[in-house]
mmCIF entry with sequence, helices, sheets and N, C-alpha, C, O atoms, coordinates in Angstrom:
data_MODEL
# 
_entry.id   MODEL 
# 
_entity.id                         1 
_entity.type                       polymer 
_entity.pdbx_number_of_molecules   1 
# 
_entity_poly.entity_id                      1 
_entity_poly.type                           'polypeptide(L)' 
_entity_poly.nstd_linkage                   no 
_entity_poly.nstd_monomer                   no 
_entity_poly.pdbx_seq_one_letter_code       
;(UNK)(UNK)(UNK)(UNK)(UNK)(UNK)(UNK)(UNK)(UNK)(UNK)(UNK)(UNK)(UNK)(UNK)(UNK)(UNK)
(UNK)(UNK)(UNK)(UNK)(UNK)(UNK)(UNK)(UNK)(UNK)(UNK)(UNK)(UNK)(UNK)(UNK)(UNK)(UNK)
(UNK)(UNK)(UNK)(UNK)(UNK)(UNK)(UNK)(UNK)(UNK)(UNK)(UNK)(UNK)(UNK)(UNK)(UNK)(UNK)
(UNK)(UNK)(UNK)(UNK)(UNK)
;
_entity_poly.pdbx_seq_one_letter_code_can   XXXXXXXXXXXXXXXXXXXXXXXXXXXXXXXXXXXXXXXXXXXXXXXXXXXXX 
_entity_poly.pdbx_strand_id                 A 
# 
loop_
_entity_poly_seq.entity_id 
_entity_poly_seq.num 
_entity_poly_seq.mon_id 
_entity_poly_seq.hetero 
1 1  UNK n 
1 2  UNK n 
1 3  UNK n 
1 4  UNK n 
1 5  UNK n 
1 6  UNK n 
1 7  UNK n 
1 8  UNK n 
1 9  UNK n 
1 10 UNK n 
1 11 UNK n 
1 12 UNK n 
1 13 UNK n 
1 14 UNK n 
1 15 UNK n 
1 16 UNK n 
1 17 UNK n 
1 18 UNK n 
1 19 UNK n 
1 20 UNK n 
1 21 UNK n 
1 22 UNK n 
1 23 UNK n 
1 24 UNK n 
1 25 UNK n 
1 26 UNK n 
1 27 UNK n 
1 28 UNK n 
1 29 UNK n 
1 30 UNK n 
1 31 UNK n 
1 32 UNK n 
1 33 UNK n 
1 34 UNK n 
1 35 UNK n 
1 36 UNK n 
1 37 UNK n 
1 38 UNK n 
1 39 UNK n 
1 40 UNK n 
1 41 UNK n 
1 42 UNK n 
1 43 UNK n 
1 44 UNK n 
1 45 UNK n 
1 46 UNK n 
1 47 UNK n 
1 48 UNK n 
1 49 UNK n 
1 50 UNK n 
1 51 UNK n 
1 52 UNK n 
1 53 UNK n 
# 
_struct_asym.id          A 
_struct_asym.entity_id   1 
# 
loop_
_struct_conf.conf_type_id 
_struct_conf.id 
_struct_conf.pdbx_PDB_helix_id 
_struct_conf.beg_label_comp_id 
_struct_conf.beg_label_asym_id 
_struct_conf.beg_label_seq_id 
_struct_conf.pdbx_beg_PDB_ins_code 
_struct_conf.end_label_comp_id 
_struct_conf.end_label_asym_id 
_struct_conf.end_label_seq_id 
_struct_conf.pdbx_end_PDB_ins_code 
_struct_conf.beg_auth_comp_id 
_struct_conf.beg_auth_asym_id 
_struct_conf.beg_auth_seq_id 
_struct_conf.end_auth_comp_id 
_struct_conf.end_auth_asym_id 
_struct_conf.end_auth_seq_id 
_struct_conf.pdbx_PDB_helix_class 
_struct_conf.details 
_struct_conf.pdbx_PDB_helix_length 
HELX_P HELX_P1 AA1 UNK A 20 ? UNK A 22 ? UNK A 20 UNK A 22 5 ? 3  
HELX_P HELX_P2 AA2 UNK A 30 ? UNK A 40 ? UNK A 30 UNK A 40 1 ? 11 
# 
_struct_conf_type.id          HELX_P 
_struct_conf_type.criteria    ? 
_struct_conf_type.reference   ? 
# 
_struct_sheet.id               AA1 
_struct_sheet.type             ? 
_struct_sheet.number_strands   2 
_struct_sheet.details          ? 
# 
_struct_sheet_order.sheet_id     AA1 
_struct_sheet_order.range_id_1   1 
_struct_sheet_order.range_id_2   2 
_struct_sheet_order.offset       ? 
_struct_sheet_order.sense        anti-parallel 
# 
loop_
_struct_sheet_range.sheet_id 
_struct_sheet_range.id 
_struct_sheet_range.beg_label_comp_id 
_struct_sheet_range.beg_label_asym_id 
_struct_sheet_range.beg_label_seq_id 
_struct_sheet_range.pdbx_beg_PDB_ins_code 
_struct_sheet_range.end_label_comp_id 
_struct_sheet_range.end_label_asym_id 
_struct_sheet_range.end_label_seq_id 
_struct_sheet_range.pdbx_end_PDB_ins_code 
_struct_sheet_range.beg_auth_comp_id 
_struct_sheet_range.beg_auth_asym_id 
_struct_sheet_range.beg_auth_seq_id 
_struct_sheet_range.end_auth_comp_id 
_struct_sheet_range.end_auth_asym_id 
_struct_sheet_range.end_auth_seq_id 
AA1 1 UNK A 16 ? UNK A 17 ? UNK A 16 UNK A 17 
AA1 2 UNK A 27 ? UNK A 28 ? UNK A 27 UNK A 28 
# 
loop_
_atom_site.group_PDB 
_atom_site.id 
_atom_site.type_symbol 
_atom_site.label_atom_id 
_atom_site.label_alt_id 
_atom_site.label_comp_id 
_atom_site.label_asym_id 
_atom_site.label_entity_id 
_atom_site.label_seq_id 
_atom_site.pdbx_PDB_ins_code 
_atom_site.Cartn_x 
_atom_site.Cartn_y 
_atom_site.Cartn_z 
_atom_site.occupancy 
_atom_site.B_iso_or_equiv 
_atom_site.pdbx_formal_charge 
_atom_site.auth_seq_id 
_atom_site.auth_comp_id 
_atom_site.auth_asym_id 
_atom_site.auth_atom_id 
_atom_site.pdbx_PDB_model_num 
ATOM 1   N N  . UNK A 1 1  ? -11.843 -8.637  -14.429 1.00 0.00 ? 1  UNK A N  1 
ATOM 2   C CA . UNK A 1 1  ? -11.930 -8.762  -12.980 1.00 0.00 ? 1  UNK A CA 1 
ATOM 3   C C  . UNK A 1 1  ? -10.846 -7.903  -12.328 1.00 0.00 ? 1  UNK A C  1 
ATOM 4   O O  . UNK A 1 1  ? -9.691  -7.922  -12.751 1.00 0.00 ? 1  UNK A O  1 
ATOM 5   N N  . UNK A 1 2  ? -11.224 -7.162  -11.311 1.00 0.00 ? 2  UNK A N  1 
ATOM 6   C CA . UNK A 1 2  ? -10.300 -6.270  -10.607 1.00 0.00 ? 2  UNK A CA 1 
ATOM 7   C C  . UNK A 1 2  ? -9.385  -7.075  -9.685  1.00 0.00 ? 2  UNK A C  1 
ATOM 8   O O  . UNK A 1 2  ? -9.737  -8.157  -9.216  1.00 0.00 ? 2  UNK A O  1 
ATOM 9   N N  . UNK A 1 3  ? -8.206  -6.514  -9.442  1.00 0.00 ? 3  UNK A N  1 
ATOM 10  C CA . UNK A 1 3  ? -7.265  -7.147  -8.515  1.00 0.00 ? 3  UNK A CA 1 
ATOM 11  C C  . UNK A 1 3  ? -7.740  -6.965  -7.079  1.00 0.00 ? 3  UNK A C  1 
ATOM 12  O O  . UNK A 1 3  ? -8.433  -6.001  -6.755  1.00 0.00 ? 3  UNK A O  1 
ATOM 13  N N  . UNK A 1 4  ? -7.354  -7.905  -6.231  1.00 0.00 ? 4  UNK A N  1 
ATOM 14  C CA . UNK A 1 4  ? -7.677  -7.839  -4.808  1.00 0.00 ? 4  UNK A CA 1 
ATOM 15  C C  . UNK A 1 4  ? -6.386  -7.653  -4.020  1.00 0.00 ? 4  UNK A C  1 
ATOM 16  O O  . UNK A 1 4  ? -5.330  -8.157  -4.404  1.00 0.00 ? 4  UNK A O  1 
ATOM 17  N N  . UNK A 1 5  ? -6.487  -6.926  -2.922  1.00 0.00 ? 5  UNK A N  1 
ATOM 18  C CA . UNK A 1 5  ? -5.346  -6.687  -2.040  1.00 0.00 ? 5  UNK A CA 1 
ATOM 19  C C  . UNK A 1 5  ? -4.895  -8.007  -1.408  1.00 0.00 ? 5  UNK A C  1 
ATOM 20  O O  . UNK A 1 5  ? -5.718  -8.806  -0.962  1.00 0.00 ? 5  UNK A O  1 
ATOM 21  N N  . UNK A 1 6  ? -3.598  -8.218  -1.377  1.00 0.00 ? 6  UNK A N  1 
ATOM 22  C CA . UNK A 1 6  ? -3.035  -9.444  -0.810  1.00 0.00 ? 6  UNK A CA 1 
ATOM 23  C C  . UNK A 1 6  ? -3.224  -9.553  0.699   1.00 0.00 ? 6  UNK A C  1 
ATOM 24  O O  . UNK A 1 6  ? -3.155  -10.653 1.248   1.00 0.00 ? 6  UNK A O  1 
ATOM 25  N N  . UNK A 1 7  ? -3.460  -8.431  1.378   1.00 0.00 ? 7  UNK A N  1 
ATOM 26  C CA . UNK A 1 7  ? -3.638  -8.469  2.830   1.00 0.00 ? 7  UNK A CA 1 
ATOM 27  C C  . UNK A 1 7  ? -5.100  -8.466  3.252   1.00 0.00 ? 7  UNK A C  1 
ATOM 28  O O  . UNK A 1 7  ? -5.523  -9.327  4.024   1.00 0.00 ? 7  UNK A O  1 
ATOM 29  N N  . UNK A 1 8  ? -5.881  -7.498  2.751   1.00 0.00 ? 8  UNK A N  1 
ATOM 30  C CA . UNK A 1 8  ? -7.262  -7.367  3.237   1.00 0.00 ? 8  UNK A CA 1 
ATOM 31  C C  . UNK A 1 8  ? -8.306  -7.971  2.297   1.00 0.00 ? 8  UNK A C  1 
ATOM 32  O O  . UNK A 1 8  ? -9.451  -8.182  2.698   1.00 0.00 ? 8  UNK A O  1 
ATOM 33  N N  . UNK A 1 9  ? -7.918  -8.252  1.047   1.00 0.00 ? 9  UNK A N  1 
ATOM 34  C CA . UNK A 1 9  ? -8.839  -8.875  0.103   1.00 0.00 ? 9  UNK A CA 1 
ATOM 35  C C  . UNK A 1 9  ? -9.802  -7.908  -0.577  1.00 0.00 ? 9  UNK A C  1 
ATOM 36  O O  . UNK A 1 9  ? -10.639 -8.335  -1.372  1.00 0.00 ? 9  UNK A O  1 
ATOM 37  N N  . UNK A 1 10 ? -9.699  -6.610  -0.278  1.00 0.00 ? 10 UNK A N  1 
ATOM 38  C CA . UNK A 1 10 ? -10.567 -5.622  -0.908  1.00 0.00 ? 10 UNK A CA 1 
ATOM 39  C C  . UNK A 1 10 ? -10.108 -5.359  -2.349  1.00 0.00 ? 10 UNK A C  1 
ATOM 40  O O  . UNK A 1 10 ? -8.946  -5.571  -2.697  1.00 0.00 ? 10 UNK A O  1 
ATOM 41  N N  . UNK A 1 11 ? -11.045 -4.895  -3.165  1.00 0.00 ? 11 UNK A N  1 
ATOM 42  C CA . UNK A 1 11 ? -10.722 -4.543  -4.539  1.00 0.00 ? 11 UNK A CA 1 
ATOM 43  C C  . UNK A 1 11 ? -9.751  -3.367  -4.557  1.00 0.00 ? 11 UNK A C  1 
ATOM 44  O O  . UNK A 1 11 ? -9.916  -2.403  -3.809  1.00 0.00 ? 11 UNK A O  1 
ATOM 45  N N  . UNK A 1 12 ? -8.739  -3.454  -5.417  1.00 0.00 ? 12 UNK A N  1 
ATOM 46  C CA . UNK A 1 12 ? -7.717  -2.415  -5.502  1.00 0.00 ? 12 UNK A CA 1 
ATOM 47  C C  . UNK A 1 12 ? -8.142  -1.346  -6.497  1.00 0.00 ? 12 UNK A C  1 
ATOM 48  O O  . UNK A 1 12 ? -8.468  -1.639  -7.647  1.00 0.00 ? 12 UNK A O  1 
ATOM 49  N N  . UNK A 1 13 ? -8.131  -0.103  -6.033  1.00 0.00 ? 13 UNK A N  1 
ATOM 50  C CA . UNK A 1 13 ? -8.406  1.037   -6.911  1.00 0.00 ? 13 UNK A CA 1 
ATOM 51  C C  . UNK A 1 13 ? -7.098  1.590   -7.460  1.00 0.00 ? 13 UNK A C  1 
ATOM 52  O O  . UNK A 1 13 ? -7.013  1.926   -8.641  1.00 0.00 ? 13 UNK A O  1 
ATOM 53  N N  . UNK A 1 14 ? -6.075  1.687   -6.608  1.00 0.00 ? 14 UNK A N  1 
ATOM 54  C CA . UNK A 1 14 ? -4.746  2.122   -7.013  1.00 0.00 ? 14 UNK A CA 1 
ATOM 55  C C  . UNK A 1 14 ? -3.763  1.098   -6.466  1.00 0.00 ? 14 UNK A C  1 
ATOM 56  O O  . UNK A 1 14 ? -3.670  0.906   -5.254  1.00 0.00 ? 14 UNK A O  1 
ATOM 57  N N  . UNK A 1 15 ? -3.035  0.448   -7.351  1.00 0.00 ? 15 UNK A N  1 
ATOM 58  C CA . UNK A 1 15 ? -2.171  -0.684  -7.002  1.00 0.00 ? 15 UNK A CA 1 
ATOM 59  C C  . UNK A 1 15 ? -0.832  -0.212  -6.435  1.00 0.00 ? 15 UNK A C  1 
ATOM 60  O O  . UNK A 1 15 ? -0.194  0.692   -6.974  1.00 0.00 ? 15 UNK A O  1 
ATOM 61  N N  . UNK A 1 16 ? -0.424  -0.845  -5.340  1.00 0.00 ? 16 UNK A N  1 
ATOM 62  C CA . UNK A 1 16 ? 0.895   -0.604  -4.738  1.00 0.00 ? 16 UNK A CA 1 
ATOM 63  C C  . UNK A 1 16 ? 1.629   -1.929  -4.657  1.00 0.00 ? 16 UNK A C  1 
ATOM 64  O O  . UNK A 1 16 ? 1.029   -2.964  -4.368  1.00 0.00 ? 16 UNK A O  1 
ATOM 65  N N  . UNK A 1 17 ? 2.925   -1.895  -4.911  1.00 0.00 ? 17 UNK A N  1 
ATOM 66  C CA . UNK A 1 17 ? 3.756   -3.087  -4.778  1.00 0.00 ? 17 UNK A CA 1 
ATOM 67  C C  . UNK A 1 17 ? 4.449   -3.058  -3.426  1.00 0.00 ? 17 UNK A C  1 
ATOM 68  O O  . UNK A 1 17 ? 5.039   -2.043  -3.056  1.00 0.00 ? 17 UNK A O  1 
ATOM 69  N N  . UNK A 1 18 ? 4.386   -4.166  -2.679  1.00 0.00 ? 18 UNK A N  1 
ATOM 70  C CA . UNK A 1 18 ? 5.057   -4.199  -1.378  1.00 0.00 ? 18 UNK A CA 1 
ATOM 71  C C  . UNK A 1 18 ? 6.571   -4.244  -1.540  1.00 0.00 ? 18 UNK A C  1 
ATOM 72  O O  . UNK A 1 18 ? 7.082   -4.717  -2.556  1.00 0.00 ? 18 UNK A O  1 
ATOM 73  N N  . UNK A 1 19 ? 7.273   -3.756  -0.548  1.00 0.00 ? 19 UNK A N  1 
ATOM 74  C CA . UNK A 1 19 ? 8.731   -3.844  -0.548  1.00 0.00 ? 19 UNK A CA 1 
ATOM 75  C C  . UNK A 1 19 ? 9.118   -5.293  -0.286  1.00 0.00 ? 19 UNK A C  1 
ATOM 76  O O  . UNK A 1 19 ? 8.431   -6.008  0.443   1.00 0.00 ? 19 UNK A O  1 
ATOM 77  N N  . UNK A 1 20 ? 10.222  -5.718  -0.886  1.00 0.00 ? 20 UNK A N  1 
ATOM 78  C CA . UNK A 1 20 ? 10.646  -7.121  -0.784  1.00 0.00 ? 20 UNK A CA 1 
ATOM 79  C C  . UNK A 1 20 ? 10.795  -7.588  0.653   1.00 0.00 ? 20 UNK A C  1 
ATOM 80  O O  . UNK A 1 20 ? 10.393  -8.701  0.990   1.00 0.00 ? 20 UNK A O  1 
ATOM 81  N N  . UNK A 1 21 ? 11.372  -6.741  1.507   1.00 0.00 ? 21 UNK A N  1 
ATOM 82  C CA . UNK A 1 21 ? 11.631  -7.172  2.884   1.00 0.00 ? 21 UNK A CA 1 
ATOM 83  C C  . UNK A 1 21 ? 10.360  -7.334  3.713   1.00 0.00 ? 21 UNK A C  1 
ATOM 84  O O  . UNK A 1 21 ? 10.421  -7.865  4.822   1.00 0.00 ? 21 UNK A O  1 
ATOM 85  N N  . UNK A 1 22 ? 9.204   -6.887  3.201   1.00 0.00 ? 22 UNK A N  1 
ATOM 86  C CA . UNK A 1 22 ? 7.941   -7.086  3.910   1.00 0.00 ? 22 UNK A CA 1 
ATOM 87  C C  . UNK A 1 22 ? 7.461   -8.527  3.805   1.00 0.00 ? 22 UNK A C  1 
ATOM 88  O O  . UNK A 1 22 ? 6.642   -8.961  4.615   1.00 0.00 ? 22 UNK A O  1 
ATOM 89  N N  . UNK A 1 23 ? 7.958   -9.278  2.819   1.00 0.00 ? 23 UNK A N  1 
ATOM 90  C CA . UNK A 1 23 ? 7.584   -10.680 2.657   1.00 0.00 ? 23 UNK A CA 1 
ATOM 91  C C  . UNK A 1 23 ? 6.145   -10.889 2.208   1.00 0.00 ? 23 UNK A C  1 
ATOM 92  O O  . UNK A 1 23 ? 5.522   -11.888 2.569   1.00 0.00 ? 23 UNK A O  1 
ATOM 93  N N  . UNK A 1 24 ? 5.615   -9.965  1.430   1.00 0.00 ? 24 UNK A N  1 
ATOM 94  C CA . UNK A 1 24 ? 4.241   -10.063 0.940   1.00 0.00 ? 24 UNK A CA 1 
ATOM 95  C C  . UNK A 1 24 ? 4.289   -10.345 -0.554  1.00 0.00 ? 24 UNK A C  1 
ATOM 96  O O  . UNK A 1 24 ? 4.977   -9.650  -1.301  1.00 0.00 ? 24 UNK A O  1 
ATOM 97  N N  . UNK A 1 25 ? 3.561   -11.361 -0.985  1.00 0.00 ? 25 UNK A N  1 
ATOM 98  C CA . UNK A 1 25 ? 3.525   -11.728 -2.387  1.00 0.00 ? 25 UNK A CA 1 
ATOM 99  C C  . UNK A 1 25 ? 2.224   -11.239 -3.007  1.00 0.00 ? 25 UNK A C  1 
ATOM 100 O O  . UNK A 1 25 ? 1.159   -11.796 -2.741  1.00 0.00 ? 25 UNK A O  1 
ATOM 101 N N  . UNK A 1 26 ? 2.307   -10.200 -3.833  1.00 0.00 ? 26 UNK A N  1 
ATOM 102 C CA . UNK A 1 26 ? 1.121   -9.681  -4.498  1.00 0.00 ? 26 UNK A CA 1 
ATOM 103 C C  . UNK A 1 26 ? 0.893   -8.218  -4.178  1.00 0.00 ? 26 UNK A C  1 
ATOM 104 O O  . UNK A 1 26 ? 1.536   -7.661  -3.288  1.00 0.00 ? 26 UNK A O  1 
ATOM 105 N N  . UNK A 1 27 ? -0.024  -7.596  -4.903  1.00 0.00 ? 27 UNK A N  1 
ATOM 106 C CA . UNK A 1 27 ? -0.279  -6.161  -4.777  1.00 0.00 ? 27 UNK A CA 1 
ATOM 107 C C  . UNK A 1 27 ? -1.010  -5.793  -3.494  1.00 0.00 ? 27 UNK A C  1 
ATOM 108 O O  . UNK A 1 27 ? -1.651  -6.632  -2.861  1.00 0.00 ? 27 UNK A O  1 
ATOM 109 N N  . UNK A 1 28 ? -0.901  -4.515  -3.122  1.00 0.00 ? 28 UNK A N  1 
ATOM 110 C CA . UNK A 1 28 ? -1.576  -3.992  -1.937  1.00 0.00 ? 28 UNK A CA 1 
ATOM 111 C C  . UNK A 1 28 ? -2.468  -2.822  -2.319  1.00 0.00 ? 28 UNK A C  1 
ATOM 112 O O  . UNK A 1 28 ? -2.197  -2.112  -3.287  1.00 0.00 ? 28 UNK A O  1 
ATOM 113 N N  . UNK A 1 29 ? -3.535  -2.627  -1.551  1.00 0.00 ? 29 UNK A N  1 
ATOM 114 C CA . UNK A 1 29 ? -4.354  -1.427  -1.704  1.00 0.00 ? 29 UNK A CA 1 
ATOM 115 C C  . UNK A 1 29 ? -3.645  -0.288  -0.969  1.00 0.00 ? 29 UNK A C  1 
ATOM 116 O O  . UNK A 1 29 ? -2.701  -0.528  -0.215  1.00 0.00 ? 29 UNK A O  1 
ATOM 117 N N  . UNK A 1 30 ? -4.087  0.924   -1.181  1.00 0.00 ? 30 UNK A N  1 
ATOM 118 C CA . UNK A 1 30 ? -3.455  2.086   -0.574  1.00 0.00 ? 30 UNK A CA 1 
ATOM 119 C C  . UNK A 1 30 ? -3.471  2.051   0.944   1.00 0.00 ? 30 UNK A C  1 
ATOM 120 O O  . UNK A 1 30 ? -2.491  2.438   1.581   1.00 0.00 ? 30 UNK A O  1 
ATOM 121 N N  . UNK A 1 31 ? -4.563  1.595   1.529   1.00 0.00 ? 31 UNK A N  1 
ATOM 122 C CA . UNK A 1 31 ? -4.681  1.554   2.992   1.00 0.00 ? 31 UNK A CA 1 
ATOM 123 C C  . UNK A 1 31 ? -3.670  0.574   3.595   1.00 0.00 ? 31 UNK A C  1 
ATOM 124 O O  . UNK A 1 31 ? -2.979  0.902   4.560   1.00 0.00 ? 31 UNK A O  1 
ATOM 125 N N  . UNK A 1 32 ? -3.589  -0.623  3.023   1.00 0.00 ? 32 UNK A N  1 
ATOM 126 C CA . UNK A 1 32 ? -2.654  -1.623  3.553   1.00 0.00 ? 32 UNK A CA 1 
ATOM 127 C C  . UNK A 1 32 ? -1.205  -1.206  3.312   1.00 0.00 ? 32 UNK A C  1 
ATOM 128 O O  . UNK A 1 32 ? -0.342  -1.445  4.157   1.00 0.00 ? 32 UNK A O  1 
ATOM 129 N N  . UNK A 1 33 ? -0.934  -0.584  2.163   1.00 0.00 ? 33 UNK A N  1 
ATOM 130 C CA . UNK A 1 33 ? 0.417   -0.101  1.882   1.00 0.00 ? 33 UNK A CA 1 
ATOM 131 C C  . UNK A 1 33 ? 0.814   0.956   2.911   1.00 0.00 ? 33 UNK A C  1 
ATOM 132 O O  . UNK A 1 33 ? 1.918   0.911   3.454   1.00 0.00 ? 33 UNK A O  1 
ATOM 133 N N  . UNK A 1 34 ? -0.077  1.899   3.179   1.00 0.00 ? 34 UNK A N  1 
ATOM 134 C CA . UNK A 1 34 ? 0.203   2.947   4.172   1.00 0.00 ? 34 UNK A CA 1 
ATOM 135 C C  . UNK A 1 34 ? 0.434   2.345   5.548   1.00 0.00 ? 34 UNK A C  1 
ATOM 136 O O  . UNK A 1 34 ? 1.333   2.778   6.269   1.00 0.00 ? 34 UNK A O  1 
ATOM 137 N N  . UNK A 1 35 ? -0.364  1.353   5.919   1.00 0.00 ? 35 UNK A N  1 
ATOM 138 C CA . UNK A 1 35 ? -0.185  0.699   7.215   1.00 0.00 ? 35 UNK A CA 1 
ATOM 139 C C  . UNK A 1 35 ? 1.180   0.033   7.314   1.00 0.00 ? 35 UNK A C  1 
ATOM 140 O O  . UNK A 1 35 ? 1.841   0.116   8.349   1.00 0.00 ? 35 UNK A O  1 
ATOM 141 N N  . UNK A 1 36 ? 1.605   -0.628  6.235   1.00 0.00 ? 36 UNK A N  1 
ATOM 142 C CA . UNK A 1 36 ? 2.912   -1.297  6.239   1.00 0.00 ? 36 UNK A CA 1 
ATOM 143 C C  . UNK A 1 36 ? 4.053   -0.282  6.289   1.00 0.00 ? 36 UNK A C  1 
ATOM 144 O O  . UNK A 1 36 ? 5.051   -0.509  6.973   1.00 0.00 ? 36 UNK A O  1 
ATOM 145 N N  . UNK A 1 37 ? 3.916   0.830   5.574   1.00 0.00 ? 37 UNK A N  1 
ATOM 146 C CA . UNK A 1 37 ? 4.942   1.875   5.625   1.00 0.00 ? 37 UNK A CA 1 
ATOM 147 C C  . UNK A 1 37 ? 5.077   2.380   7.053   1.00 0.00 ? 37 UNK A C  1 
ATOM 148 O O  . UNK A 1 37 ? 6.189   2.518   7.562   1.00 0.00 ? 37 UNK A O  1 
ATOM 149 N N  . UNK A 1 38 ? 3.942   2.660   7.709   1.00 0.00 ? 38 UNK A N  1 
ATOM 150 C CA . UNK A 1 38 ? 3.986   3.140   9.093   1.00 0.00 ? 38 UNK A CA 1 
ATOM 151 C C  . UNK A 1 38 ? 4.549   2.098   10.048  1.00 0.00 ? 38 UNK A C  1 
ATOM 152 O O  . UNK A 1 38 ? 5.223   2.440   11.020  1.00 0.00 ? 38 UNK A O  1 
ATOM 153 N N  . UNK A 1 39 ? 4.277   0.839   9.776   1.00 0.00 ? 39 UNK A N  1 
ATOM 154 C CA . UNK A 1 39 ? 4.773   -0.254  10.625  1.00 0.00 ? 39 UNK A CA 1 
ATOM 155 C C  . UNK A 1 39 ? 6.292   -0.387  10.521  1.00 0.00 ? 39 UNK A C  1 
ATOM 156 O O  . UNK A 1 39 ? 6.973   -0.556  11.532  1.00 0.00 ? 39 UNK A O  1 
ATOM 157 N N  . UNK A 1 40 ? 6.815   -0.311  9.310   1.00 0.00 ? 40 UNK A N  1 
ATOM 158 C CA . UNK A 1 40 ? 8.244   -0.531  9.086   1.00 0.00 ? 40 UNK A CA 1 
ATOM 159 C C  . UNK A 1 40 ? 9.078   0.740   9.152   1.00 0.00 ? 40 UNK A C  1 
ATOM 160 O O  . UNK A 1 40 ? 10.278  0.681   9.418   1.00 0.00 ? 40 UNK A O  1 
ATOM 161 N N  . UNK A 1 41 ? 8.457   1.878   8.914   1.00 0.00 ? 41 UNK A N  1 
ATOM 162 C CA . UNK A 1 41 ? 9.169   3.162   8.910   1.00 0.00 ? 41 UNK A CA 1 
ATOM 163 C C  . UNK A 1 41 ? 8.367   4.172   9.716   1.00 0.00 ? 41 UNK A C  1 
ATOM 164 O O  . UNK A 1 41 ? 7.676   5.005   9.129   1.00 0.00 ? 41 UNK A O  1 
ATOM 165 N N  . UNK A 1 42 ? 8.437   4.124   11.049  1.00 0.00 ? 42 UNK A N  1 
ATOM 166 C CA . UNK A 1 42 ? 7.650   5.029   11.887  1.00 0.00 ? 42 UNK A CA 1 
ATOM 167 C C  . UNK A 1 42 ? 7.999   6.497   11.644  1.00 0.00 ? 42 UNK A C  1 
ATOM 168 O O  . UNK A 1 42 ? 9.121   6.830   11.263  1.00 0.00 ? 42 UNK A O  1 
ATOM 169 N N  . UNK A 1 43 ? 7.024   7.356   11.872  1.00 0.00 ? 43 UNK A N  1 
ATOM 170 C CA . UNK A 1 43 ? 7.220   8.790   11.703  1.00 0.00 ? 43 UNK A CA 1 
ATOM 171 C C  . UNK A 1 43 ? 6.201   9.344   10.725  1.00 0.00 ? 43 UNK A C  1 
ATOM 172 O O  . UNK A 1 43 ? 5.289   8.640   10.293  1.00 0.00 ? 43 UNK A O  1 
ATOM 173 N N  . UNK A 1 44 ? 6.368   10.614  10.381  1.00 0.00 ? 44 UNK A N  1 
ATOM 174 C CA . UNK A 1 44 ? 5.465   11.259  9.430   1.00 0.00 ? 44 UNK A CA 1 
ATOM 175 C C  . UNK A 1 44 ? 5.905   10.959  8.011   1.00 0.00 ? 44 UNK A C  1 
ATOM 176 O O  . UNK A 1 44 ? 7.097   10.953  7.703   1.00 0.00 ? 44 UNK A O  1 
ATOM 177 N N  . UNK A 1 45 ? 4.921   10.708  7.144   1.00 0.00 ? 45 UNK A N  1 
ATOM 178 C CA . UNK A 1 45 ? 5.198   10.415  5.739   1.00 0.00 ? 45 UNK A CA 1 
ATOM 179 C C  . UNK A 1 45 ? 4.367   11.339  4.867   1.00 0.00 ? 45 UNK A C  1 
ATOM 180 O O  . UNK A 1 45 ? 3.177   11.540  5.112   1.00 0.00 ? 45 UNK A O  1 
ATOM 181 N N  . UNK A 1 46 ? 4.991   11.886  3.868   1.00 0.00 ? 46 UNK A N  1 
ATOM 182 C CA . UNK A 1 46 ? 4.304   12.761  2.929   1.00 0.00 ? 46 UNK A CA 1 
ATOM 183 C C  . UNK A 1 46 ? 4.198   12.017  1.606   1.00 0.00 ? 46 UNK A C  1 
ATOM 184 O O  . UNK A 1 46 ? 5.191   11.537  1.060   1.00 0.00 ? 46 UNK A O  1 
ATOM 185 N N  . UNK A 1 47 ? 2.965   11.933  1.102   1.00 0.00 ? 47 UNK A N  1 
ATOM 186 C CA . UNK A 1 47 ? 2.756   11.266  -0.178  1.00 0.00 ? 47 UNK A CA 1 
ATOM 187 C C  . UNK A 1 47 ? 3.144   12.203  -1.312  1.00 0.00 ? 47 UNK A C  1 
ATOM 188 O O  . UNK A 1 47 ? 2.660   13.332  -1.397  1.00 0.00 ? 47 UNK A O  1 
ATOM 189 N N  . UNK A 1 48 ? 4.021   11.720  -2.180  1.00 0.00 ? 48 UNK A N  1 
ATOM 190 C CA . UNK A 1 48 ? 4.492   12.556  -3.273  1.00 0.00 ? 48 UNK A CA 1 
ATOM 191 C C  . UNK A 1 48 ? 3.494   12.636  -4.414  1.00 0.00 ? 48 UNK A C  1 
ATOM 192 O O  . UNK A 1 48 ? 3.594   13.534  -5.250  1.00 0.00 ? 48 UNK A O  1 
ATOM 193 N N  . UNK A 1 49 ? 2.529   11.715  -4.471  1.00 0.00 ? 49 UNK A N  1 
ATOM 194 C CA . UNK A 1 49 ? 1.549   11.725  -5.555  1.00 0.00 ? 49 UNK A CA 1 
ATOM 195 C C  . UNK A 1 49 ? 0.260   12.441  -5.157  1.00 0.00 ? 49 UNK A C  1 
ATOM 196 O O  . UNK A 1 49 ? -0.728  12.374  -5.888  1.00 0.00 ? 49 UNK A O  1 
ATOM 197 N N  . UNK A 1 50 ? 0.254   13.115  -4.027  1.00 0.00 ? 50 UNK A N  1 
ATOM 198 C CA . UNK A 1 50 ? -0.935  13.825  -3.566  1.00 0.00 ? 50 UNK A CA 1 
ATOM 199 C C  . UNK A 1 50 ? -1.146  15.076  -4.416  1.00 0.00 ? 50 UNK A C  1 
ATOM 200 O O  . UNK A 1 50 ? -0.223  15.869  -4.604  1.00 0.00 ? 50 UNK A O  1 
ATOM 201 N N  . UNK A 1 51 ? -2.347  15.244  -4.921  1.00 0.00 ? 51 UNK A N  1 
ATOM 202 C CA . UNK A 1 51 ? -2.665  16.400  -5.756  1.00 0.00 ? 51 UNK A CA 1 
ATOM 203 C C  . UNK A 1 51 ? -2.937  17.611  -4.877  1.00 0.00 ? 51 UNK A C  1 
ATOM 204 O O  . UNK A 1 51 ? -3.715  17.536  -3.926  1.00 0.00 ? 51 UNK A O  1 
ATOM 205 N N  . UNK A 1 52 ? -2.305  18.704  -5.196  1.00 0.00 ? 52 UNK A N  1 
ATOM 206 C CA . UNK A 1 52 ? -2.512  19.936  -4.452  1.00 0.00 ? 52 UNK A CA 1 
ATOM 207 C C  . UNK A 1 52 ? -3.506  20.799  -5.207  1.00 0.00 ? 52 UNK A C  1 
ATOM 208 O O  . UNK A 1 52 ? -3.382  20.982  -6.418  1.00 0.00 ? 52 UNK A O  1 
ATOM 209 N N  . UNK A 1 53 ? -4.488  21.328  -4.498  1.00 0.00 ? 53 UNK A N  1 
ATOM 210 C CA . UNK A 1 53 ? -5.491  22.188  -5.122  1.00 0.00 ? 53 UNK A CA 1 
ATOM 211 C C  . UNK A 1 53 ? -5.126  23.639  -4.970  1.00 0.00 ? 53 UNK A C  1 
ATOM 212 O O  . UNK A 1 53 ? -5.858  24.513  -5.435  1.00 0.00 ? 53 UNK A O  1 
# 
């Protein structure tokens, strides 16, 4: 059985762990993780795991 996101309940394709100060218990999907990053750290963010073609 696949893991579900702790916030939205969708199936997780790539698992992200929330930061402790966010107060979230359990894994996050990429969309919810990105939303939380933008919420807590406003500004532009560059993903370091993005594949360049």
